[in-house]
Each structure stands twice: as structure tokens, then as C-alpha cells.
C-alpha positions in Angstrom: -25.5 -47.0 -94.1 -27.1 -43.6 -94.5 -29.7 -44.5 -91.8 -26.9 -45.5 -89.4 -25.1 -42.2 -90.0 -28.2 -40.2 -89.4 -29.0 -42.0 -86.2 -25.4 -41.6 -85.0 -25.6 -37.8 -85.4 -29.0 -37.6 -83.8 -27.7 -39.5 -80.7 -24.5 -37.4 -80.6 -26.4 -34.1 -80.7 -28.8 -35.4 -78.0 -25.9 -36.4 -75.8 -24.3 -33.0 -76.3 -27.5 -31.2 -75.3 -27.7 -33.3 -72.1 -24.1 -32.4 -71.2 -24.6 -28.7 -71.6 -24.5 -27.0 -68.1 -27.7 -25.4 -67.0 -26.2 -22.0 -66.8 -25.2 -22.2 -70.5 -28.7 -21.1 -71.2 -28.5 -18.1 -68.9 -29.5 -14.9 -70.6 -26.5 -12.7 -71.3 -26.4 -9.0 -70.5 -25.9 -6.2 -73.0 -25.2 -2.5 -72.7 -27.9 -0.5 -74.5 -29.3 3.1 -74.6 -25.8 4.6 -74.3 -25.5 8.3 -73.8 -22.5 10.3 -72.8 -19.2 8.7 -71.7 -19.6 5.0 -71.0 -16.7 2.5 -70.8 -16.4 -1.3 -70.7 -13.5 -3.4 -69.5 -13.4 -7.1 -70.5 -12.8 -9.8 -67.9 -9.6 -10.9 -69.6 -8.1 -7.4 -69.4 -9.9 -5.6 -66.5 -7.4 -2.7 -66.5 -8.1 -1.6 -70.1 -11.2 0.5 -70.5 -12.8 1.1 -73.9 -15.3 3.8 -74.6 -18.5 2.5 -76.2 -21.1 4.4 -78.2 -23.7 1.8 -79.0 -25.1 -1.6 -78.0 -22.4 -3.9 -76.6 -22.7 -7.5 -75.5 -21.2 -8.4 -72.1 -19.7 -11.6 -70.8 -19.3 -12.8 -67.2 -16.6 -10.8 -65.5 -16.9 -7.7 -67.7 -17.0 -4.3 -66.0 -19.1 -1.2 -66.9 -18.2 2.3 -65.9 -20.1 5.5 -66.5 -18.6 8.9 -66.1 -20.8 11.7 -67.4 -22.9 9.2 -69.3 -25.7 6.7 -68.7 -26.7 3.4 -70.1 -28.9 0.3 -69.5 -27.9 -3.2 -68.7 -30.5 -5.3 -70.5 -31.1 -9.0 -70.0 -33.3 -9.8 -73.0 -37.0 -9.5 -71.9 -36.2 -10.5 -68.3 -34.7 -7.4 -66.7 -33.3 -4.0 -67.3 -31.0 -2.0 -65.0 -30.6 1.7 -65.7 -27.1 2.9 -64.8 -26.6 6.5 -63.5 -23.5 8.6 -64.1 -20.4 8.0 -61.9 -21.3 4.3 -61.5 -19.1 1.2 -61.7 -20.2 -2.4 -61.7 -19.2 -5.9 -62.7 -21.5 -8.5 -64.4 -21.3 -12.1 -63.2 -23.3 -15.0 -64.6 -23.7 -17.6 -62.0 -25.4 -21.0 -62.2 -28.1 -20.0 -59.8 -28.5 -16.2 -60.5 -27.5 -13.2 -62.5 -25.2 -11.1 -60.3 -24.5 -7.4 -60.6 -21.6 -6.3 -58.4 -22.2 -2.7 -57.6 -18.9 -1.1 -56.7 -20.0 2.5 -56.7 -23.0 4.6 -57.9 -26.6 3.9 -58.6 -28.7 1.5 -60.7 -32.5 1.3 -61.1 -33.8 -2.2 -61.7 -37.0 -3.6 -63.3 -37.3 -7.3 -63.2 -40.1 -9.1 -65.0 -41.0 -12.0 -62.6 -43.0 -13.8 -65.4 -40.1 -13.9 -67.8 -37.1 -14.2 -65.4 -35.7 -17.7 -65.4 -33.3 -16.9 -62.5 -33.2 -14.4 -59.7 -31.1 -11.3 -60.1 -28.7 -10.5 -57.3 -27.1 -7.1 -56.5 -24.0 -7.4 -54.5 -22.2 -4.7 -52.5 -19.8 -4.9 -49.5 -22.6 -3.7 -47.2 -25.2 -6.3 -48.2 -26.6 -8.5 -51.0 -30.1 -8.2 -52.4 -32.0 -10.8 -54.3 -34.6 -9.5 -56.8 -37.1 -11.8 -58.4 -39.6 -9.4 -59.8 -40.0 -5.8 -58.9 -38.9 -2.2 -59.4 -36.1 -1.2 -57.1 -33.1 1.2 -56.9 -29.7 0.6 -55.4 -27.1 3.2 -54.5 -23.7 2.5 -53.0 -21.4 5.4 -52.0 -17.7 5.7 -51.2 -18.5 5.7 -47.5 -19.7 2.1 -47.7 -23.4 2.9 -47.4 -26.0 1.0 -49.4 -29.4 2.6 -50.0 -32.3 0.4 -51.3 -35.5 2.1 -52.6 -38.2 -0.5 -53.2 -41.1 0.8 -55.3 -43.2 -2.4 -55.3 -42.8 -6.1 -55.0 -40.6 -8.0 -52.6 -36.8 -8.4 -52.1 -34.5 -10.0 -49.6 -31.4 -8.3 -48.3 -28.7 -10.3 -46.4 -25.3 -9.8 -44.9 -23.8 -13.2 -44.1 -21.0 -11.7 -41.9 -23.5 -10.0 -39.6 -26.0 -12.9 -40.0 -28.5 -10.3 -41.0 -31.7 -11.1 -43.0 -34.1 -8.3 -44.0 -37.3 -8.8 -46.1 -38.8 -5.8 -47.8 -42.2 -5.5 -49.3 -44.3 -2.7 -50.6 -42.8 0.8 -50.8 -39.7 0.9 -48.6 -36.5 2.8 -48.4 -33.6 1.7 -46.2 -29.9 2.4 -45.7 -27.3 -0.2 -44.5 -23.7 0.5 -43.5 -21.5 -2.4 -42.5 -18.2 -1.3 -40.7 -16.2 -4.5 -41.0 -13.3 -3.2 -39.0 -15.4 -2.1 -36.1 -17.8 -5.1 -36.6 -20.8 -2.9 -36.5 -23.9 -2.9 -38.7 -26.2 0.1 -39.0 -29.7 -0.1 -40.5 -32.0 2.8 -41.0 -35.7 2.8 -42.1 -36.0 6.0 -44.1 -38.9 8.4 -43.4 -40.5 7.8 -46.9 -41.1 4.1 -46.2 -44.8 3.1 -46.0 -44.3 1.1 -42.7 -42.0 -0.6 -40.4 -39.1 -2.8 -41.5 -38.4 -6.1 -39.8 -35.0 -7.8 -39.8 -32.8 -10.1 -37.8 -29.2 -9.8 -36.7 -27.4 -12.7 -35.0 -30.7 -14.3 -34.4 -32.3 -11.3 -32.7 -35.4 -9.8 -34.3 -35.9 -6.1 -34.7 -38.7 -3.9 -36.1 -38.0 -0.3 -37.0 -40.6 2.4 -37.8 -40.0 5.0 -40.5 -37.3 7.5 -39.5 -35.8 5.1 -36.9 -32.5 3.3 -37.1 -30.6 0.6 -35.3 -27.0 -0.1 -34.7 -25.8 -3.5 -33.6 -22.3 -4.3 -32.3 -21.5 -7.7 -33.6 -18.5 -8.2 -31.4 -20.6 -8.0 -28.2 -23.8 -9.1 -29.8 -25.5 -6.2 -28.1 -28.0 -3.9 -29.5 -26.7 -0.4 -30.2 -28.5 2.8 -29.1 -31.6 3.7 -31.1 -31.1 7.2 -32.5 -33.8 9.6 -31.4 -35.8 11.5 -34.0 -35.0 14.9 -32.6 -33.1 16.7 -30.0 -36.1 16.9 -27.7 -36.3 13.1 -27.6 -32.7 13.0 -26.7 -33.1 15.4 -23.8 -36.1 13.4 -22.5 -34.1 10.2 -22.5 -31.2 11.9 -20.6 -33.5 13.8 -18.1 -32.7 13.2 -14.4 -35.8 13.1 -12.1 -33.7 15.1 -9.5 -33.8 18.0 -11.9 -37.5 18.3 -11.5 -37.3 19.1 -7.7 -38.2 22.6 -6.4 -35.0 24.7 -6.0 -34.0 25.1 -2.4 -34.6 28.5 -0.6 -32.1 27.7 2.2 -28.7 29.4 2.3 -25.8 28.4 4.3 -24.4 31.0 6.7 
């Protein structure tokens, strides 16, 4: 009888383990290294913010807001995201990824590709970035502009509404602004990038050198005007060949 009971519980535990969803083993996030004013709102009561002073475990749907303070969002030994002052974000644990919804402010991420069991995703209204193992900073401001500063490694940035895909590698800095009402996406390769940035929008491929930017009108699927680097370039583009003719010396009577 004892043998039967033992076997029963062994089989029951095995069945329970098999039925556990894969994402049940996803590493949970925790707020650590808290300095200054940092607040957390639980998913069940997102309007109620509580000030924290020490390590705090987070669950999916919880929000973190820094005012004058800073903190780190730590995923065990897999990743750490440092949170700057005046930043607000939401943690989401998905079955296929760990998602940080950056609503405002700046975070600096370090993802250990050897330890990470899932990709980390940073979501903003401008674009979504997938981080698998690298050091990268994300800033999102109240004008709807996302800045991505990649220090090393590789990441992919996408915007499904614009059918935009952008792969970054090496040391790159880009800004993306998506005007949903005007249906225009604006992408700039910043001057401190170590080379050109390649991306596609609506199936058309582009390559922008450092200090160059591209604007695409999604309604007409036409490429926007490339912004010149300085005023001289702008004058050269608008120059009329007729202006180069010798001035006339004839006068009408």
C-alpha cells in the first residue's frame, strides 16, 4: 500500500510539472539599487503609487516610476536595466520574451546572452526593439521620439504599422519618430554612429550615413526629402543654372 501511495504522488508531481506553462519559469524582475524617490504601482491597482526604499519584487503588469531617484530593474543573472530619473515603465512577462514598456524617460540595458533564456523587448509607441545580448540605451521623450544608443552587439528595431525593420550592429545611435496621425516615420542616423544604418520601410530598402536622416510618408509610400547636413548643401540643391549666367549689360530705352 505504501509503495502504491508513493508511486501515485510521483506520477501526480510529474504530471503537474508537464502541465506548467513554459513562461512559468520566466525569470521575474526586481527593483534594486534604489536611490532617491522611486515609486511602484501594482498591476491590480495601477493608480496607486507606493514609494519604495529597498529591493522590491515585481510581477507582470507592475509599473515603476522614478522622479528624482534612480534604480535598476534586475532579471536575476540575465539582464539589468538601469533607470534614470523622470522615467516611467511597465513590466510585462510574456511567453516568448520579457517586455519593458518604456512610456517616458531613459533606461540603460545590459543583457547577458549566455544566461538569457528569452529575448528582452523594449516597447515604445515609436518602435519596438529586441535585445538578445548587448549593451544599449533607450530614451523616449514626450514628443514621441525614441533614441537608441547601441554600444556593442546587435539588436533589431521594428515598427509594424510602418512595416519598418532596422537591424543595428556595432556602435550606432539612431532616433525614430512615428507620427501616427500624419502617417509619417522619421529615422535619423546620428553623427556618433560608426557607420551607415540600413533599414526597410514598406518593402523599400534605405541606407543612411551618419548625420543623415530619412522621412517616409506612409500614406503615399513615397520617400520623404533627405535633410541636408548644412545650409550650403540646401542652397546647392535649390540652385538654378540660370543664376550662373553673366548679367546682361543691355538697357531698354
